C-alpha positions as CSV (number, residue, x, y, z in Angstrom):
1,M,-5.6,-21.6,-33.8
2,G,-8.6,-20.9,-31.7
3,V,-10.9,-22.3,-29.0
4,T,-14.7,-22.7,-29.2
5,V,-17.1,-23.1,-26.4
6,H,-20.4,-24.6,-27.6
7,W,-23.7,-25.7,-26.3
8,M,-24.0,-29.4,-25.8
9,D,-26.4,-31.5,-27.8
10,V,-26.6,-35.2,-28.8
11,G,-23.8,-35.0,-31.5
12,V,-20.1,-34.7,-31.2
13,D,-19.0,-31.1,-31.5
14,T,-22.3,-30.1,-33.1
15,G,-24.0,-27.8,-30.6
16,D,-24.4,-24.1,-31.3
17,I,-21.4,-21.9,-30.7
18,A,-21.5,-19.9,-27.4
19,A,-18.1,-18.1,-27.8
20,Q,-14.8,-18.3,-29.7
21,A,-11.3,-16.9,-29.2
22,P,-8.0,-17.1,-31.0
23,V,-4.9,-18.6,-29.3
24,A,-1.5,-17.2,-30.3
25,L,1.1,-19.8,-31.2
26,E,4.8,-19.0,-31.5
27,D,7.1,-21.0,-33.7
28,G,8.1,-24.4,-32.2
29,L,5.4,-25.0,-29.6
30,S,4.9,-28.6,-28.5
31,A,1.5,-30.2,-28.4
32,S,1.5,-30.0,-24.6
33,R,2.1,-26.2,-24.6
34,I,-0.6,-25.8,-27.3
35,R,-3.1,-27.8,-25.2
36,H,-2.2,-25.7,-22.1
37,R,-2.8,-22.5,-23.9
38,A,-6.0,-23.8,-25.4
39,A,-7.2,-25.0,-21.9
40,V,-6.5,-21.6,-20.3
41,T,-8.3,-19.7,-23.1
42,G,-11.2,-22.2,-23.0
43,A,-11.6,-21.8,-19.2
44,R,-11.7,-18.0,-19.5
45,L,-14.3,-18.3,-22.3
46,L,-16.4,-20.8,-20.3
47,L,-16.5,-18.4,-17.4
48,D,-17.6,-15.6,-19.7
49,V,-20.3,-17.7,-21.3
50,C,-21.6,-18.7,-17.8
51,A,-21.8,-15.1,-16.8
52,E,-23.6,-14.2,-20.0
53,A,-26.0,-17.1,-19.6
54,R,-26.8,-16.0,-16.0
55,A,-27.5,-12.5,-17.3
56,G,-29.7,-13.9,-20.1
57,N,-27.3,-12.6,-22.8
58,A,-25.7,-15.8,-24.0
59,Q,-25.4,-16.2,-27.8
60,R,-26.1,-19.3,-29.9
61,I,-24.5,-19.4,-33.3
62,P,-25.3,-22.6,-35.4
63,Q,-22.2,-24.5,-36.3
64,V,-21.3,-25.5,-39.9
65,E,-22.2,-29.2,-40.3
66,G,-19.2,-31.4,-40.6
67,S,-16.7,-29.1,-38.8
68,Y,-15.5,-31.8,-36.4
69,Q,-12.1,-33.3,-37.2
70,P,-10.9,-36.3,-35.3
71,A,-7.2,-36.8,-34.4
72,P,-5.3,-38.4,-37.2
73,S,-4.4,-42.1,-36.9
74,E,-1.8,-42.5,-39.6
75,D,1.5,-41.2,-40.8
76,F,1.7,-37.6,-42.0
77,A,2.9,-36.7,-45.5
78,I,4.6,-33.3,-45.7
79,P,4.9,-31.9,-49.2
80,V,8.0,-30.0,-50.2
81,T,5.7,-27.3,-51.4
82,W,5.2,-26.3,-47.7
83,T,7.5,-23.6,-46.3
84,A,10.2,-24.7,-43.9
85,R,8.4,-22.8,-41.1
86,R,5.1,-24.5,-41.7
87,A,6.7,-27.9,-41.8
88,F,8.6,-27.2,-38.6
89,N,5.6,-25.9,-36.7
90,F,3.4,-28.7,-37.9
91,I,5.9,-31.4,-36.8
92,R,6.6,-29.8,-33.5
93,G,2.9,-29.4,-32.8
94,V,1.9,-33.0,-33.4
95,Q,5.1,-35.1,-32.8
96,A,4.0,-36.0,-29.3
97,W,1.1,-38.0,-30.9
98,G,3.7,-40.7,-31.8
99,V,3.0,-40.4,-35.6
100,R,5.7,-40.6,-38.3
101,F,6.4,-37.9,-40.8
102,T,7.3,-38.4,-44.4
103,V,8.6,-35.7,-46.6
104,Q,7.1,-36.3,-50.1
105,R,9.9,-35.6,-52.6
106,A,11.1,-36.8,-56.0
107,G,12.8,-40.1,-55.5
108,A,12.5,-41.9,-52.2
109,P,10.3,-40.3,-49.5
110,L,12.2,-39.1,-46.4
111,R,11.1,-40.3,-43.0
112,L,11.6,-37.8,-40.1
113,S,11.2,-38.3,-36.4
114,S,11.4,-34.7,-35.2
115,A,11.9,-31.1,-36.3
116,L,14.7,-29.1,-34.6
117,A,14.6,-25.7,-36.4
118,W,14.0,-24.0,-39.7
119,T,15.8,-21.2,-41.6
120,D,15.0,-18.8,-44.4
121,D,18.1,-20.1,-46.2
122,P,17.0,-21.1,-49.7
123,A,17.5,-24.7,-50.9
124,E,16.2,-26.8,-53.8
125,P,12.8,-28.1,-52.7
126,G,13.2,-31.8,-51.8
127,S,17.0,-31.6,-51.6
128,V,18.5,-33.4,-48.5
129,V,21.9,-33.0,-46.9
130,G,22.5,-35.2,-43.9
131,K,24.9,-36.7,-41.5
132,D,24.5,-38.8,-38.3
133,G,20.7,-38.6,-38.4
134,L,20.6,-34.8,-38.8
135,V,19.1,-33.6,-42.1
136,L,18.6,-30.3,-43.8
137,V,15.6,-30.5,-46.1
138,G,14.9,-28.0,-48.8
139,M,11.3,-26.8,-48.8
140,A,9.4,-24.3,-51.0
141,E,10.8,-21.5,-48.9
142,G,13.7,-22.1,-46.6
143,T,15.3,-25.2,-45.0
144,L,13.9,-27.6,-42.4
145,I,16.4,-28.9,-39.9
146,A,15.2,-32.3,-38.6
147,E,16.2,-35.7,-37.4
148,S,15.7,-38.6,-39.7
149,A,13.8,-41.7,-38.5
């Protein structure tokens, strides 16, 4: 993940890029922790850009048209071709948005409310073992441990 500071223009997220920086994300971070890290990184970048602008050294790199992506407004479909780690981090990162997650598998789709953990333990992709709302879902690589909706 990364943060971009850009020069404002009349569009939404269309101004030239002034600076960019990566943001490190460990497994299992929530949306609020990700936003906090992005905000801290963005504040540091903005201070650097302001200093560069005052010195007359600010850069302007044109953005690729169509790079803006709005927040999703519908349920998320998670294919069993994803790794368990990817599914876990994706769900943890966006579950605070109040969306639902559906694992797309042969037979009936599986609705999940949250992701609890993941393991490298192999399982048949799309297989489900569950009890009392806790489910183990086989993914392309590893097993996703989640709560069913």
